[in-house]
C-alpha positions in Angstrom: -111.4 146.9 22.2 -111.9 143.6 24.0 -110.0 140.8 21.7 -111.6 137.0 21.3 -110.1 134.4 23.8 -108.8 131.0 22.6 -111.9 129.0 23.6 -114.4 130.6 22.1 -112.3 130.9 18.6 -112.4 127.1 18.9 -116.0 127.1 19.7 -116.9 129.2 17.0 -114.1 126.9 14.7 -116.6 123.7 16.1 -119.5 125.5 15.0 -120.5 125.5 18.3 -121.6 129.2 18.9 -124.9 130.7 18.8 -125.7 132.6 15.3 -125.6 135.6 17.1 -122.1 135.3 18.7 -120.5 133.8 15.5 -122.3 136.8 14.2 -120.1 139.2 17.0 -117.2 136.9 16.9 -117.2 138.0 13.4 -117.5 141.1 13.3 -114.6 141.6 15.8 -112.0 139.2 12.8 -112.7 141.9 10.3 -111.5 144.4 12.2 -108.7 142.9 14.9 -105.9 141.7 12.3 -104.5 139.7 15.4 -108.0 138.1 16.2 -108.1 137.1 12.4 -104.4 135.6 12.2 -105.7 133.2 15.2 -108.3 132.3 13.6 -106.1 131.6 10.3 -103.8 129.5 12.5 -107.0 127.5 13.8 -108.3 127.0 10.8 -105.3 125.8 9.6 -104.1 123.7 12.1 -108.0 122.1 12.1 -106.8 120.9 8.7 -103.9 119.3 9.1 -105.5 117.4 12.1 -108.3 116.2 9.4 -105.3 114.7 7.2 -103.0 113.4 10.0 -106.5 111.6 10.7 -107.1 110.4 7.2 -103.5 109.3 6.8 -104.4 107.1 10.1 -107.0 105.9 9.2 -106.3 105.2 5.5 -102.9 103.1 6.8 -105.0 100.9 9.1 -107.0 99.7 6.7 
């Protein structure tokens, strides 16, 4: 099974994949523990980045 590269995961997380590409990626994530873990970590990192951005914005106000 060919795993998903980091760029494809980032594109998916940012909503830049076509519906077909996203469906293919999600199907792979259902079957591949390593890629699912990478996707989970990417989502967590994005949440942290969002929270940090919110804190910076709040402190600047």
